[in-house]
N, C-alpha and C positions, 0 to 999 in steps of 0.2 A: 327299033324303039325299045328301050329298056323296060323291064318289069316295073321299076319304081315309077317311071314316067306314066305308064299305063295306069298304075294305081292312083296317082295324083289326078290324072284326067278323069278317071272314074269317080273319084271323090268330088271333083268339081261338078260333074254331072249330077251326082246325088244332091249336092248343095243347091244346084239350080232347081231340082225337083222340089226341094224343101221350100225354096222361095215361092214356087208356084202354089204349093199347098197353103203357105201362109197368106199369100195374096188372095186365094180363093176364100180362105177363112175370114179375112178382113171384109171382103165383099159380102159374104153371108151375114156377118155381124152388123154391117152397115144397114142392112134391111131390118135387123132386129132393133137397132138403135132408133130407127124411125117409128117403130111401133111400141117401143118400151117407154116407161116413165120412171121417175124417181131413182131408187137404188139400182134397178136393173139397167137403166140407161147408162148410169155411171160405170157399172160393171162392164158393160159391153165396150164403152169408150176406153176404159183402162186396158181391157183385153186387147183391143185393136192397137193401142199405143205400144204395148209390149210386143205384139207381132211385128209392128213396123220397126221397132228397135232391133229385133232379131234379124229381120230382113237386111237392115243396114249393116249389121255385124257380118252377116254371111257374105254380102256383096263386097265388103272390104277384104274379107279373107280370100274370096275368089280372085279379086284383083291382085292381091299379094302372090297367090299361087301361080297365076298366069304370068306375072312378072318373073318369078323364079324360073318357070318353064321356058320363057322366052330367052332368058339369060343363059340357058343350058347349064344351070347349077344342079347340084344333086338334089332331087326332089325330096329325099328324106329329111334334108335340112329345113325344108319349108313346112313340113307337117308337124 
């Protein structure tokens, strides 16, 4: 296994950890939304929407990188 491939696989692992962190943050803020009102409630909802958007972006990037790895192309082209 080439060093580039290992680097891409490690990057994917880090991205998955980021998704887990974002998911945990969303879950924490869902609790805050239930107890908040007014501006604070809107703030938490907006924050969660941004987190969900980031998760979707990361998931699409992971799918792309996995496709590149499966096709045995040069990983540095994918990054």
